[in-house]
N, C-alpha and C positions, 0 to 999 in steps of 0.2 A: 504493500500500500504506500509506504513512504517513497519507494523508488518511482512508482507511478506518479505520485503527487509532484515530486521534484522534477521528474522528466517533463511533466506538463508545464511546470513553471518555465523551464528552459525553452520549450516549444512556443509558449505564449510570448516569451521575451523576444524570440526571433521575429515574431510577427507584429509585436506591439512595443514601441519604444518607451511606453510609459512603465513597463514592467522592470522592477529592480529585484535582485535577490540579496538578502542580508542573512548571513549565518552567524551563529555564536558558538565558537569553539567546536565546530562539527568535525567529523573524522576526515583524515587526509583522503583526498580523492573525491569528496562530495562535489558533485556538479562540475567536474573538471572541464567538460566541454563548454559549459556556460562561462567559466572563468577564462578559458583560452580564447573563445570566440567573441565574447562580449564583456571584456574586462572592465569597461567603464560603468557597467551596471551590475557588477558582482562585488560584494563586500563581505569579508569575514572579520568580524569585529571583536572576537574574544569574549571572555566571560564578563559581560557588562550589559545584561539584558535590559535593565531599566533605561540605560542610555540609548540602546538600540531602538527601543520603542519611541523615545523622544525624537531621535534622529529621523525615524520613519515618518513620524507625524509631520516634521518639517518638509520632507520630500513630498508627502501627499498634498500638503498645502500648495506646493508648486506644480501639482498636476501629475505626479508620478503615482504608480501603484506598487508599493513595496510589499514583497512577500518575505516574511521573517520566519526562519525555521530554527528551533532549538528544542531542548527538552521541555515537555509540556508543563511540568510543575514549576519550573523556573520562569517560564514565559507568562504564566498566569498569576500564581501566588506572589512571586517576587515583584511583578510589575503591575500590580493591581491599580496603584494610584496613577501610573502613567497611562495605563489603558483607559482608566475612567476619565481623567482630565484631558489628556492629550488626544486620545482617539475618539472615545464615545461622545464626549461633550461637544466636539467639533464635527462629529459624523464623518470621519475621514476614511478614505479608501485604503486602509492598511490591512493586510491579510496575515494573521498569526497562525503559523503551522506548528502545532504542538506534538512533538514526538513522544512516544511512550504513554499514550493516554491510558487511564485506568491503572491496571495492575501489571503492566508490561515490565516495569522495572522492579518487580518484586524481589529479585535477587539482591538489589542494592538497599533494600529496607525502606522504612516509612518516609525518609527525607526525599525520595525520588518518586513517590507514588502520586500521579496526577489524578486523584480520585475526587477532588472537590472542584476541579476546573470548571465543569459545566455549571455547577451550582453557584459559584461565586460570579461567573460571567453572566449568568441568566438574569441577574438582578440589574444589570446595567442597561439603561436606555440606549437604543440605536445599535446594540450588539447583535450580531447573527452568529449562531453556533451550529457547525456542521460536524456530524460524526458518522461517516460512511461505514458500511458493514464489510466491504471488500474492495479490492483494487478496481474491479469493474465499475462499481458505483463511483469510486473516486474519479475515474476517468470521465464519467459523465457529468460530475458536479464541478470539476475544476474550471472548465471553460465558462461556466455560469458565474464564477467569482470575478471574472474580469470586468463585467459591466455592472455588477451589483453595487448599490450605493451604501456606503457606511462600512465600518470595521467588521471583519469576519474572523472567527476562531475556527480553525480546521483541526479536528482531533484525529491523530494518526494512531492506528492500532499497531500490533507487533509486526504484521506483515506475514505473507504466506498463507493467509486465511483462504479457505475454500470459497469459490465464487458462488454465492447464493442469491444474489439480487437478479431479478428478471431483466433481460435485455430489452424486452418489448414494452416495459413500463415507461411512463412519462416522468422525467426527472426535472423538477423545478425547486429552487430554493424556497423553503416554507411550505412545501406540499408533501404530505405523507405518501408512502408507497404501499398499497394493499398487496400483501404477499400471499395470503391464504384466506379463503372463505370459511365460515363456520359461525353459527349463532348460539352455541351453548356457552361460549366464553370468548373473550378477545384478549390476546396477549399483545401488549403494546411495548415496543422496544426501540433501542437505538444502538448504533455502532455494532460491535461484534456480539452484542446481546441477541442480535437476530439469529445467529447460529444456534444459540441456546434455545430460543423461542421455537425455532423450527423443529428441533429435536423433541422438545416437549409436546408440540402439536402432533407430531408423529406418534409419540407414545400414547397421548390421549385418544387419538383416532383409533388406535388398536384396542382401546378399552371402551370404545363406543361414544366418546365425547368429542364433538366437533368444535374445535377451538380455532377461531380466526387469528391471523397474525397481521398486525399493522406496524409497519416499519417507519420510524421517524428519523430520517437522515438529518433533518433540521430540528434541533431541540428548541431553538428560538429563531424566528417566531414559530411557535408550535402550531400545527395544523388543527385548530380547534374544531373546525367543521367536520373533518374526517373522523376525529375521535367521537364527537357527538353522534355522527351517523352510525358508527359501529355500535356505540352504546345503546342506541335505540333498539337494537336487535338482541343484544347479549345481556344476560342478567349478571354476568361475572366479568370483571376486568382485573388483569394482573400486569404490572409493569416490570420490565427487566432491564437493568442497566449495570454497566461495570463502573460504578461510581457511587458516591454517597447518596443515600435515599433522601436526605434532607436538602431540598433545593434543586435537585436535578429533574430528570424527566418524570420520575414518579410523583414529585411534588407538583409539577406542571399539570399532570393528568388529574391529580387529586383536586386541585383548584377548579378544574373544569367540571369534574363530577359533582363537587360540592355546590357549585353555583348553578348547576343545571336543575337541581332539586327534582330528581327523578322520582316518580311515584308509580310503582313501588321503587324503593331505593335499590342501588346497585351494590353487590358484594365486591369489595375492592381490596387489593393488597399490593404492596411495593416490594420488589426483590432487588437488593443491591447491597451496598456496604453500610452497616449500621453506624450509629453515632459513637464511634470509637476510633482511636488511633490503632493502626496495625501493630500487633504485638508479636509478629513473627516474620521471618524471611522465608523465601521459597521461590518456586516458579509461579508464573502467572496462573497456570492451571491449578496449582495447589492452593493458592489463595482464593481463587474463584470457588473452589470446592469448599474451602474453610468458611466462606461467607454465604454459601448456599446459592451461588449464582450458577446453578446447574439445571439441566433439563429435568432431572428427577424431582428437584425441589419445586420447580415451576409447575410441573404436572401435578404433584401432590397438593400444592397450594390451590390450584384450580379445582381439583376434586373436592378438597375440603370446603371451599367456599360454595361450590355447587350443591353441597350437601348430599 
């Protein structure tokens, strides 16, 4: 996914002189072709993320479209004030590409986990948040970021994930992608959570429960219309995300469910990382299992709510 994303930044830069790339202490060889062929629009600025965001804001004010790439947790948590005041307040066209979204950097411990990135950015006016499920979806969304107005955060997963998004679907920023039909329940997810949701839906189908799957590659602005449309049919809704449940996709859906005042009310649950700091190291898969971000837990939760 990261390679697809950065390759597309390079391709867009060749076609559009507004595109800049700014890296922060990335590995040797990152975007070598970009650096060699378009050196005047390639910057590797070292470990100074907050300064980079401020610099990108200045470039955007002059008409450029900077794409910044570094580790997600440093790009969001460390730079929150610069993102708020420099980018969002002025509605600037800066693209923040966060590597290692969610639990990808689990082997490095809690300091490197970008698990609250979507939650803290979702509260900022003018911010758009993208979390593709696979490289194919990334390739469809990246061209759309070029003309989008305002700052965008693009969350990268580990990479190498199986392609599960449908090629025939319509991809627009802010529009959900219906992946699977089913009115007994709806599983609403984002990022690589889609993989978990599809496995859970398969398991439920084998047990006679038809669960629909709605994929939100855009966490903000969330596609409220699509969520309400699915909830009109399904009595149960479960959200799945590789991030904290407080403030992320699950909270966004909870707000929609609460304000819709369904009668009868909906059975609802959020699956993600609870309100704790990670207390262990391990692989991404191990920590996802530890926090219950698994197909088995999603299926069990749906069955429990469905009674």
